[in-house]
N, C-alpha and C positions, 0 to 999 in steps of 0.2 A: 787410726781412723778417724775422719772427721765427725763432729758431733751432728746429731740430727738437725738441730737449729741451723748450723752453718750450711749443711747441705740444701735445706729448704730454702734459706735465703738465696743461695747462688741461683736456684731455679726461678724464684718469685721476684727477684730483684727487678725493679722498673715498673711494677704494677702494684695491686693493692693487697695481696696475702701476705701477712707478716705475723710473727708469734703474738700470742694474746697479751704478753706483758705490756705491750705498748698501750693498752687501755688504762694504765695507771698514769700516763702522761698528760698534762694539761694540754689538750689538743687546739690547734688553729690550723686555718689554711695558709700555707706559706707560698703557694704558687698555683696560678690558673693556666691551663692550657686548653684553648678551644672551650669545649664542654667539660673537660676533666679537670679535678682539683688534686692538689698534693698536700697531705697533712704532715704536720710537724712530726706526729707519731711515727709516720712512714720513714721519714728522714732519719730520725734518731735511732730507731731499730735497724735500719739498713747500715747506718755509719758504724753501730756497735757490732753487728754481725760481721761487717767487712774488716774491722780492727781485730776482732777476735780470730777470725780466719787467718789474717796475714800477719798476726803479732804485732800489731803497729801500736806504738806507745799512744796512751790516752791524750797526751798533750798535742798529738797530731789530728785528733779527730776534728776540731773545727775546720782545718783545711780540708780534711776529707770530706766533710758534709758539703762544703762548697762544690767540690767535684762530683760528688754523687747526686746533688740536686741538679746540676747541669745535665747529667746523664739522664735522669728521670724526666726532666723536661724534654730533652731530645727524643726519648722513646715515645712520649705522648704526642709530640709534634707528628712523628712518624706514624703513629695511630690515627691521629686526625686526618692525615693526608690519604692514607688508606682507605678510610671511610668516604671522604670526598671523592676519591677517584673510583668508588663503587666497587672496591676489591672484596671479594667473598672467599670464604672457606665454608666448605660442607660440614653438616653435623657429624658425617661419617669420618671426615678428616680430624675433627676435634675429639671424637670418641676414640679414634685409633690412638692419637697421641696422649690422651688421657689415660687409657688402659696400659700403654707402655710405660708411662710415669708411675702409675700405680703399682704395676708389677715391679718397678725398679725400687720402690719404696718398701715393698714387701720382701724382696730378696735381700735389702740392705740392713733393714730394721725388724725383721720378723713378722710385722703385722701392721695393718692400717690403724689399729687402735692405738699403737704407740705413737705413730705419726700425729694422729688427731689430738691425742692427749699432749704432746709436747706443743701443739699449736693452740691448744685450750678450745677446741671446737669439736662438734660431733662429726662422724663419718659423712653423713649426708651433707652438711655445710662444708666440709673440706671437698668432696667432690663438686658440689655446686660451684663454690669458688675457684678450684683449680680450672674447672670447665671454662668459666669466664676468663680467666687469665690466660689460658692456653689459646682461646679463640683470638684474643688480642695479640699474644705472641706470634701466632701464625699470619695474621693480618700484616703485621709489621715484616715478618720475614718475607712474605710474598711481594710486598712492595719494594723491599731492598732488592730482592732477586730480580724483580722487573727493571729496576734502575741499573743494576750492575752487570746483568747477563751480555750486555753488548760490549762490555770492556774486554780488550785483549791487550797483549803486549808484543812488540816486535823484538827480533833479536838485537836491534840497535839499542832499544830501551833496556834490555837485560844487561848488555854491555855497559851502558852508561851508569846504571843502577850499581853494577858491580864496582866500576872504577870509583865511584863516588862514595861508596859505603863499605868497602872491602875490609876496612879495619874495624868496623863495628859490627860486622855479621857474626851471628853465633856460629860455633862449630857444627859441623854436619853430624847428627847422632849417629850412634852405633848402628850399623845395618847388617842384615843377615839375607842370604839366599837360601831358601828352603822349599822343600817339595814334600808332598804328602800323598798317601793313598787313603781315601776316605770311604768308610762304608756305613750304611744304615742298617741296624739289625732288623730282621723281619718280625712282624708280628707273631706272637704266641696265638695260635687258633682258639685255645681255650680262653685266653683273655680276652680275645676279641669276640667270641661268642657271649661270654659274659657281660661285656659292655652292651652288646645289642640286646640281650635280655632285660638289662637293667633300663635301658632306654626305652624298650616296649612297654614295660611295667610302669613307667613315668607317664608316658603317653597315654596308655590305658586309663591312668588315674585323671588325666586332663579330660579324656572323652567321657569318663563317668561323672564329670561335673566337678572335679578338683580345680583348686584355685591356681591357675597357671603362675601367676606372680609369687605365690607362696612356694610353690614347687621349685621354681627358678632359684629363688633365695636359699632353698633347702639344698637343692642338687647340682646346679650348674657350676662348672668349674671356670667359667668365664668371670673372673674377679671384677673386671670392669663393668659388668651389667648386672651380675647376680643379685646385688642388694637393691637394684631398681626394678626387680622382678623380670630380668632379661630384656629390658628395654633398650633397644638400639637407636632410638630417635629417627628423625626423617633422613632417608638416604636415597639418593637418586640412583638410577640404573648406570651400571658400569663400575660401581665401587665395591661390591661384593665379589668373593671368589666365585667361579663360574657355577659350580653345583648349587651353591646357597642362592645364587641369583636367578637361576632357572627355576627352582623350586618356589622362591618367594614371589616372583612375578607372574606365576602361574595361579596363584591363590586369590581367593576373595576374602574381603574383610570378615574377621571372625573365625577363619577356617584355620585348622589345626593340620600341619603337614604330617606325611610319612616320616619315617626316620631319614634324614639326609646326611650323607658322610661326605666330608671334606677334608683336607689336609689337616685341620684342627682337631677332628673327632666326629662325634655323632650330634646332630642338631634335631631338636623338635622346635619347630617354628609356629608361632601364631600371628597371623597377620591382623594388625589392629585397624589401619587405615590405608587407603591408597589415593593418591592424587596424580594422575597422569603417569609420568615416569618417576615418581617418588613414592616410596612406601614407608610405612612406619611399623616394623615387626618387633617381636620378642622372641627370645630363643632360649632353650636350655641345652647347655653344652655338655656331653659326656665324653671324656677323652678314653681313647683306647690305651691304656698304659701298657708298656712293654715290661716284661719281666726279666730278671737275671738270668732265668733259664732260656729266654729268647735271645738274650745278648752273647750268650756263649759261643754260637757257632761262628758269629761274626768275629769276635776276639780271637778264635782258634784259627780262622782263616787268614786274618792279618798276621798273626804269628808264623804261619806258613809261609805267606809272602815274604815277610822279613827274614826268614831262614834262607829262601830261595835267593834273595840278593846277598846275603852273606855267603852262599855257596857260588856266587859269580854271575848270576842273571841281572839284567839290567832293570834298575829301579824305575826309570822312565817308561820302559816298554810294559812293565807290570802296571804301573799307574794307568797307562792309556787304556789297558785290558780290563782293569778291575775297579779303578776308582770311580766312585759315585758323584764326585764333585765335577758337575758338568762344565765349570769354568775353567778348571785346571787340568783335568784328565787329558784333553787333546794336546796339551803341552808337555805331557810327561809328569803331571802332577805338580809343576813349579809354580810358586806364588811370586817369583822374581825377586829381585832386590828391594827388600822392604825395610824401613826403621824398625828396630826391635819393638819401640814403643807402640807402634801402629798394629802390630799383630793382634789377632783376638787373643784374649787373656789365657785361654786353655792352651792355645800353641805357644805363646810366649813362654808359659811356665815350663813346657817341655823343652823348648829349644834353649832355654836358659842353661840346662843340665847337659846340653850335648857339646862334643867337640866336632870340628870339621871333619865330614865323612861318616859320622856316626848316624845311626836309624834307631829311633825310640822303639820300646815296647809299644803295643797298642794302647792308646790313651783316649779316654772320653773327651769328646768335643761338644759343648752344649752350643745350641743354636737359639734363635729367638724363640721358636715354639716346638723344638724337637732337639734331638741329639744323635750323635754317631760316634764312630771310633776311628782314629787314623793312627798311621806309622808315619813318623815325620823324619825326613833326612835334612841334617843341616849340611849345605854344600860349601858355603863359605861364611865368614864372619869378617866384617870389615869395621875395625875400631873407629871411635869417634875422632874426627880429624878437621883440620882447618879446611875451610872452603876453597875449591880451585874451579876456575871458570869452566874448562872443558869438561873435566870428570863430573862435576856437580850441577851441570846447566840446568838440570830440571828443578833442583832446589832453588838456584837463583831466579828461574822463572817464576816459581810459585811465590818467592819473596817480593819480586818486582810487581806482580800481579796484586799481591796484598797491599804493597806501598800505594799503587795507582788506585786501588778501590778506597783506600783510607782517604786519599785526596779527594776522590769524587764524592764520597760520603760527607766530608767536611763542607764540600760546596752545597750538596742537597741540603744540610742541616741550615746553612747560612740563607739559602733561598726561602726554606720553610719558616724561618724566624722572620722574614719579611712578608710573607704570605699569610700566615695563620698568627691570630691573636695569642699571646702569652704575657704573662706579668708574674713577676716576684713580689710577695708581699711580706718580705722579711722586715 
């Protein structure tokens, strides 16, 4: 497993958040891009982290620094251009990305305390600096997407690319054709009733004069907002899930909502401010946890379906009838031909143990904010192989598109280096 520092380096490379050890380095400005500066300490830390991650000999670090500095300058040029073009990202988009990154940190390293300790900063500062860096990253991504979304490739371009680079192309990775029957366990009524009772108790505490922010920090399971007292920031209409949006836009500043149920759980909402079609709410989220008891009927149903297939019934027909994966059920549960490495980790783990034609026992599949169970059928396994034009056209098309986008990106950077002030101060 990669170290915490390396993981954080990968995420924050290009902007300003880096481990606290850099504070021991005699700092100076080594580059200026528009209104942004790049410090010697940033470059040293990023070079050390990259060398550690890729096991690069220390003697190569001077050359590595040159390459990294160019990359850092390019990223700041893109940021300056995004700001000049009035590209914006909403507080809700930044918050959503922040929460996703924080959840990933917690899942990988156990707690945010450990992450903050490694970086030598408090959790509030970690959140604040992450939020700033995420906003910059999203601005750059949006600019690049706007510039690249009109690029496409023709069959002739794919053929020409193949003819020119066929001897340099990597092999096609191992692929699998799989299908699954996916089911989500029903909630246990007792667990559901207990969650509602707990939410009502917390709401009563708020209405009796309790401090909403303190109660959010104590009870909310939304790790992205709990430590800020449930603060969601300014969010415009259209960015909340429907049930939450309907409730919050019907409220007056200072009002506390009834219990609002969404796909994420039970919410107690307090509206702080409203400006036209934008609101600044807080919330306390109580999740309706499913129990082992409530999962058992789903597992047993999938075991029954597996046995029916073993007895000769059609997996595809049963998937169309019973699977709750709306994207694959109409097609007999098939996920198509997929590179093994691109499968969801839980599915990839199961498929790795199957032979062609085998069907797995029910396995838990974790989703972003939920989970379910699947029985998985391995239809075919295609070993890694040299790329062929007709068979692997979709791979070639993707490589050609990537190559063309890289050329366009280089042109864009060259233009920005002419348009926007930048200077190295080495």
